[in-house]
PyMOL commands that place a pseudoatom at each C-alpha (Angstrom):
pseudoatom trace, name=CA, resn=MET, resi=1, chain=A, elem=C, hetatm=0, pos=[18.203, -7.116, 22.990]
pseudoatom trace, name=CA, resn=PRO, resi=2, chain=A, elem=C, hetatm=0, pos=[19.690, -7.135, 19.490]
pseudoatom trace, name=CA, resn=ILE, resi=3, chain=A, elem=C, hetatm=0, pos=[16.308, -7.879, 17.853]
pseudoatom trace, name=CA, resn=ARG, resi=4, chain=A, elem=C, hetatm=0, pos=[14.875, -4.381, 18.471]
pseudoatom trace, name=CA, resn=PRO, resi=5, chain=A, elem=C, hetatm=0, pos=[16.994, -2.519, 15.848]
pseudoatom trace, name=CA, resn=ILE, resi=6, chain=A, elem=C, hetatm=0, pos=[15.799, -4.973, 13.213]
pseudoatom trace, name=CA, resn=VAL, resi=7, chain=A, elem=C, hetatm=0, pos=[12.116, -4.041, 13.637]
pseudoatom trace, name=CA, resn=PRO, resi=8, chain=A, elem=C, hetatm=0, pos=[12.423, -0.396, 12.387]
pseudoatom trace, name=CA, resn=ALA, resi=9, chain=A, elem=C, hetatm=0, pos=[14.623, -1.517, 9.493]
pseudoatom trace, name=CA, resn=LEU, resi=10, chain=A, elem=C, hetatm=0, pos=[12.113, -4.210, 8.565]
pseudoatom trace, name=CA, resn=LEU, resi=11, chain=A, elem=C, hetatm=0, pos=[9.212, -1.735, 8.692]
pseudoatom trace, name=CA, resn=ALA, resi=12, chain=A, elem=C, hetatm=0, pos=[11.100, 0.780, 6.524]
pseudoatom trace, name=CA, resn=SER, resi=13, chain=A, elem=C, hetatm=0, pos=[11.874, -1.957, 4.012]
pseudoatom trace, name=CA, resn=MET, resi=14, chain=A, elem=C, hetatm=0, pos=[8.206, -3.002, 3.859]
pseudoatom trace, name=CA, resn=ILE, resi=15, chain=A, elem=C, hetatm=0, pos=[7.057, 0.608, 3.316]
pseudoatom trace, name=CA, resn=LEU, resi=16, chain=A, elem=C, hetatm=0, pos=[9.593, 1.171, 0.526]
pseudoatom trace, name=CA, resn=SER, resi=17, chain=A, elem=C, hetatm=0, pos=[8.578, -2.099, -1.128]
pseudoatom trace, name=CA, resn=ALA, resi=18, chain=A, elem=C, hetatm=0, pos=[4.910, -1.154, -1.050]
pseudoatom trace, name=CA, resn=THR, resi=19, chain=A, elem=C, hetatm=0, pos=[5.643, 2.320, -2.438]
pseudoatom trace, name=CA, resn=SER, resi=20, chain=A, elem=C, hetatm=0, pos=[7.828, 1.124, -5.322]
pseudoatom trace, name=CA, resn=SER, resi=21, chain=A, elem=C, hetatm=0, pos=[5.293, -1.583, -6.083]
pseudoatom trace, name=CA, resn=ALA, resi=22, chain=A, elem=C, hetatm=0, pos=[2.596, 1.080, -6.433]
pseudoatom trace, name=CA, resn=TRP, resi=23, chain=A, elem=C, hetatm=0, pos=[4.782, 3.060, -8.860]
pseudoatom trace, name=CA, resn=ALA, resi=24, chain=A, elem=C, hetatm=0, pos=[5.364, -0.065, -10.938]
pseudoatom trace, name=CA, resn=HIS, resi=25, chain=A, elem=C, hetatm=0, pos=[1.667, -0.462, -11.705]
pseudoatom trace, name=CA, resn=THR, resi=26, chain=A, elem=C, hetatm=0, pos=[1.305, 2.397, -14.193]
pseudoatom trace, name=CA, resn=THR, resi=27, chain=A, elem=C, hetatm=0, pos=[-1.142, 1.155, -16.811]
pseudoatom trace, name=CA, resn=ILE, resi=28, chain=A, elem=C, hetatm=0, pos=[-3.043, 2.321, -19.870]
pseudoatom trace, name=CA, resn=ILE, resi=29, chain=A, elem=C, hetatm=0, pos=[-6.321, 3.801, -18.634]
pseudoatom trace, name=CA, resn=LYS, resi=30, chain=A, elem=C, hetatm=0, pos=[-7.757, 5.063, -21.929]
pseudoatom trace, name=CA, resn=SER, resi=31, chain=A, elem=C, hetatm=0, pos=[-7.407, 4.184, -25.589]
pseudoatom trace, name=CA, resn=ASN, resi=32, chain=A, elem=C, hetatm=0, pos=[-9.297, 4.850, -28.804]
pseudoatom trace, name=CA, resn=ILE, resi=33, chain=A, elem=C, hetatm=0, pos=[-8.663, 1.202, -29.760]
pseudoatom trace, name=CA, resn=GLU, resi=34, chain=A, elem=C, hetatm=0, pos=[-10.076, -1.304, -27.301]
pseudoatom trace, name=CA, resn=ASP, resi=35, chain=A, elem=C, hetatm=0, pos=[-8.315, -4.615, -26.758]
pseudoatom trace, name=CA, resn=GLY, resi=36, chain=A, elem=C, hetatm=0, pos=[-10.195, -7.347, -28.622]
pseudoatom trace, name=CA, resn=SER, resi=37, chain=A, elem=C, hetatm=0, pos=[-12.259, -4.889, -30.662]
pseudoatom trace, name=CA, resn=SER, resi=38, chain=A, elem=C, hetatm=0, pos=[-13.396, -5.225, -34.266]
pseudoatom trace, name=CA, resn=ILE, resi=39, chain=A, elem=C, hetatm=0, pos=[-13.203, -1.915, -36.154]
pseudoatom trace, name=CA, resn=SER, resi=40, chain=A, elem=C, hetatm=0, pos=[-14.968, -1.257, -39.478]
pseudoatom trace, name=CA, resn=THR, resi=41, chain=A, elem=C, hetatm=0, pos=[-13.206, 2.059, -40.129]
pseudoatom trace, name=CA, resn=PRO, resi=42, chain=A, elem=C, hetatm=0, pos=[-9.423, 1.803, -39.704]
pseudoatom trace, name=CA, resn=PRO, resi=43, chain=A, elem=C, hetatm=0, pos=[-8.160, 4.282, -37.105]
pseudoatom trace, name=CA, resn=GLU, resi=44, chain=A, elem=C, hetatm=0, pos=[-5.881, 7.079, -38.327]
pseudoatom trace, name=CA, resn=THR, resi=45, chain=A, elem=C, hetatm=0, pos=[-4.200, 7.406, -34.922]
pseudoatom trace, name=CA, resn=PHE, resi=46, chain=A, elem=C, hetatm=0, pos=[-3.605, 5.409, -31.799]
pseudoatom trace, name=CA, resn=ASP, resi=47, chain=A, elem=C, hetatm=0, pos=[-4.610, 7.687, -28.881]
pseudoatom trace, name=CA, resn=PHE, resi=48, chain=A, elem=C, hetatm=0, pos=[-3.927, 6.359, -25.397]
pseudoatom trace, name=CA, resn=GLY, resi=49, chain=A, elem=C, hetatm=0, pos=[-3.225, 7.529, -21.876]
pseudoatom trace, name=CA, resn=PHE, resi=50, chain=A, elem=C, hetatm=0, pos=[-1.531, 6.161, -18.790]
pseudoatom trace, name=CA, resn=SER, resi=51, chain=A, elem=C, hetatm=0, pos=[-2.381, 6.403, -15.095]
pseudoatom trace, name=CA, resn=ALA, resi=52, chain=A, elem=C, hetatm=0, pos=[0.823, 8.422, -14.534]
pseudoatom trace, name=CA, resn=PRO, resi=53, chain=A, elem=C, hetatm=0, pos=[3.343, 10.203, -16.777]
pseudoatom trace, name=CA, resn=VAL, resi=54, chain=A, elem=C, hetatm=0, pos=[5.690, 7.804, -18.606]
pseudoatom trace, name=CA, resn=ILE, resi=55, chain=A, elem=C, hetatm=0, pos=[8.339, 7.888, -21.308]
pseudoatom trace, name=CA, resn=LEU, resi=56, chain=A, elem=C, hetatm=0, pos=[7.107, 5.864, -24.288]
pseudoatom trace, name=CA, resn=ILE, resi=57, chain=A, elem=C, hetatm=0, pos=[10.156, 3.926, -25.458]
pseudoatom trace, name=CA, resn=GLU, resi=58, chain=A, elem=C, hetatm=0, pos=[8.723, 1.501, -28.004]
pseudoatom trace, name=CA, resn=LEU, resi=59, chain=A, elem=C, hetatm=0, pos=[5.597, 1.068, -30.105]
pseudoatom trace, name=CA, resn=SER, resi=60, chain=A, elem=C, hetatm=0, pos=[4.918, -1.255, -33.028]
pseudoatom trace, name=CA, resn=VAL, resi=61, chain=A, elem=C, hetatm=0, pos=[1.898, -2.452, -34.994]
pseudoatom trace, name=CA, resn=GLN, resi=62, chain=A, elem=C, hetatm=0, pos=[1.991, -5.986, -36.371]
pseudoatom trace, name=CA, resn=GLY, resi=63, chain=A, elem=C, hetatm=0, pos=[-0.603, -7.414, -38.775]
pseudoatom trace, name=CA, resn=GLN, resi=64, chain=A, elem=C, hetatm=0, pos=[-1.120, -11.169, -38.690]
pseudoatom trace, name=CA, resn=LYS, resi=65, chain=A, elem=C, hetatm=0, pos=[-1.213, -11.361, -42.534]
pseudoatom trace, name=CA, resn=SER, resi=66, chain=A, elem=C, hetatm=0, pos=[0.275, -8.026, -43.553]
pseudoatom trace, name=CA, resn=GLY, resi=67, chain=A, elem=C, hetatm=0, pos=[3.309, -8.041, -41.244]
pseudoatom trace, name=CA, resn=GLU, resi=68, chain=A, elem=C, hetatm=0, pos=[4.743, -5.062, -39.409]
pseudoatom trace, name=CA, resn=ALA, resi=69, chain=A, elem=C, hetatm=0, pos=[3.102, -1.736, -40.256]
pseudoatom trace, name=CA, resn=GLU, resi=70, chain=A, elem=C, hetatm=0, pos=[5.387, 1.244, -40.747]
pseudoatom trace, name=CA, resn=VAL, resi=71, chain=A, elem=C, hetatm=0, pos=[4.543, 3.526, -37.833]
pseudoatom trace, name=CA, resn=ASP, resi=72, chain=A, elem=C, hetatm=0, pos=[5.882, 7.080, -37.519]
pseudoatom trace, name=CA, resn=PHE, resi=73, chain=A, elem=C, hetatm=0, pos=[7.183, 6.663, -33.977]
pseudoatom trace, name=CA, resn=ALA, resi=74, chain=A, elem=C, hetatm=0, pos=[10.291, 7.853, -32.177]
pseudoatom trace, name=CA, resn=PRO, resi=75, chain=A, elem=C, hetatm=0, pos=[10.876, 7.182, -28.483]
pseudoatom trace, name=CA, resn=SER, resi=76, chain=A, elem=C, hetatm=0, pos=[9.831, 10.124, -26.329]
pseudoatom trace, name=CA, resn=THR, resi=77, chain=A, elem=C, hetatm=0, pos=[12.372, 12.065, -24.303]
pseudoatom trace, name=CA, resn=THR, resi=78, chain=A, elem=C, hetatm=0, pos=[9.929, 13.522, -21.785]
pseudoatom trace, name=CA, resn=ARG, resi=79, chain=A, elem=C, hetatm=0, pos=[7.206, 11.994, -19.636]
pseudoatom trace, name=CA, resn=ALA, resi=80, chain=A, elem=C, hetatm=0, pos=[3.572, 12.387, -20.653]
pseudoatom trace, name=CA, resn=GLU, resi=81, chain=A, elem=C, hetatm=0, pos=[0.281, 10.857, -19.560]
pseudoatom trace, name=CA, resn=SER, resi=82, chain=A, elem=C, hetatm=0, pos=[-1.186, 10.778, -23.099]
pseudoatom trace, name=CA, resn=TYR, resi=83, chain=A, elem=C, hetatm=0, pos=[0.186, 9.974, -26.523]
pseudoatom trace, name=CA, resn=THR, resi=84, chain=A, elem=C, hetatm=0, pos=[-1.175, 10.162, -30.083]
pseudoatom trace, name=CA, resn=ILE, resi=85, chain=A, elem=C, hetatm=0, pos=[0.627, 8.032, -32.649]
pseudoatom trace, name=CA, resn=PRO, resi=86, chain=A, elem=C, hetatm=0, pos=[-0.269, 8.397, -36.359]
pseudoatom trace, name=CA, resn=LEU, resi=87, chain=A, elem=C, hetatm=0, pos=[-1.054, 5.059, -37.989]
pseudoatom trace, name=CA, resn=PRO, resi=88, chain=A, elem=C, hetatm=0, pos=[-0.580, 4.074, -41.631]
pseudoatom trace, name=CA, resn=GLU, resi=89, chain=A, elem=C, hetatm=0, pos=[-3.540, 2.861, -43.688]
pseudoatom trace, name=CA, resn=LEU, resi=90, chain=A, elem=C, hetatm=0, pos=[-4.513, -0.457, -42.166]
pseudoatom trace, name=CA, resn=ALA, resi=91, chain=A, elem=C, hetatm=0, pos=[-6.027, -3.131, -44.408]
pseudoatom trace, name=CA, resn=ASN, resi=92, chain=A, elem=C, hetatm=0, pos=[-8.390, -5.863, -43.236]
pseudoatom trace, name=CA, resn=ASP, resi=93, chain=A, elem=C, hetatm=0, pos=[-6.331, -7.910, -40.810]
pseudoatom trace, name=CA, resn=ASP, resi=94, chain=A, elem=C, hetatm=0, pos=[-5.827, -8.878, -37.172]
pseudoatom trace, name=CA, resn=TYR, resi=95, chain=A, elem=C, hetatm=0, pos=[-3.383, -6.456, -35.522]
pseudoatom trace, name=CA, resn=THR, resi=96, chain=A, elem=C, hetatm=0, pos=[-1.371, -6.276, -32.331]
pseudoatom trace, name=CA, resn=ILE, resi=97, chain=A, elem=C, hetatm=0, pos=[-0.071, -2.993, -30.980]
pseudoatom trace, name=CA, resn=THR, resi=98, chain=A, elem=C, hetatm=0, pos=[2.909, -3.621, -28.711]
pseudoatom trace, name=CA, resn=TRP, resi=99, chain=A, elem=C, hetatm=0, pos=[4.165, -0.855, -26.415]
pseudoatom trace, name=CA, resn=ARG, resi=100, chain=A, elem=C, hetatm=0, pos=[6.864, -0.351, -23.773]
pseudoatom trace, name=CA, resn=ALA, resi=101, chain=A, elem=C, hetatm=0, pos=[7.068, 2.590, -21.410]
pseudoatom trace, name=CA, resn=MET, resi=102, chain=A, elem=C, hetatm=0, pos=[9.252, 3.693, -18.506]
pseudoatom trace, name=CA, resn=ALA, resi=103, chain=A, elem=C, hetatm=0, pos=[7.793, 5.093, -15.301]
pseudoatom trace, name=CA, resn=LYS, resi=104, chain=A, elem=C, hetatm=0, pos=[9.357, 7.864, -13.236]
pseudoatom trace, name=CA, resn=ASP, resi=105, chain=A, elem=C, hetatm=0, pos=[11.069, 5.308, -10.989]
pseudoatom trace, name=CA, resn=GLY, resi=106, chain=A, elem=C, hetatm=0, pos=[12.748, 3.628, -14.002]
pseudoatom trace, name=CA, resn=HIS, resi=107, chain=A, elem=C, hetatm=0, pos=[10.423, 0.616, -14.009]
pseudoatom trace, name=CA, resn=VAL, resi=108, chain=A, elem=C, hetatm=0, pos=[9.760, -0.581, -17.572]
pseudoatom trace, name=CA, resn=MET, resi=109, chain=A, elem=C, hetatm=0, pos=[6.319, -1.943, -18.325]
pseudoatom trace, name=CA, resn=SER, resi=110, chain=A, elem=C, hetatm=0, pos=[4.850, -3.279, -21.544]
pseudoatom trace, name=CA, resn=GLY, resi=111, chain=A, elem=C, hetatm=0, pos=[1.581, -4.392, -23.004]
pseudoatom trace, name=CA, resn=THR, resi=112, chain=A, elem=C, hetatm=0, pos=[-0.361, -5.270, -26.105]
pseudoatom trace, name=CA, resn=ILE, resi=113, chain=A, elem=C, hetatm=0, pos=[-3.673, -4.318, -27.654]
pseudoatom trace, name=CA, resn=ASP, resi=114, chain=A, elem=C, hetatm=0, pos=[-5.211, -6.730, -30.162]
pseudoatom trace, name=CA, resn=PHE, resi=115, chain=A, elem=C, hetatm=0, pos=[-7.820, -5.571, -32.653]
pseudoatom trace, name=CA, resn=THR, resi=116, chain=A, elem=C, hetatm=0, pos=[-9.279, -6.457, -36.042]
pseudoatom trace, name=CA, resn=VAL, resi=117, chain=A, elem=C, hetatm=0, pos=[-9.922, -4.181, -39.008]
pseudoatom trace, name=CA, resn=THR, resi=118, chain=A, elem=C, hetatm=0, pos=[-12.954, -5.297, -41.063]
pseudoatom trace, name=CA, resn=GLN, resi=119, chain=A, elem=C, hetatm=0, pos=[-13.870, -2.799, -43.769]
for i in range(1, 119): cmd.bond("trace and resi %d" % i, "trace and resi %d" % (i + 1))
show_as sticks, trace
zoom trace
């Protein structure tokens, strides 16, 4: 019957989908700045790590009142699980760190971390 050859192809497709889906879920697993936190001493660096090595392709820090902070960041050229980004002096404000990274399989993921500086 012609249906039989379809079954192995369908199973292979399902396995590949599940595998690539697992690769696509690389996330931040540690950070010195917690999302939603209120910080009394402004951090000098943003230290964070991923669940698998990634290439960090974009990072910005935006203050609600103060605007975009000048961050010394250049996109990485090699994969790493952890990054440390120096931060400028941050005044009292609500901030959003926005990041984009690329996993080994080429999948691009992004996220944000919101925090408040209250000196």
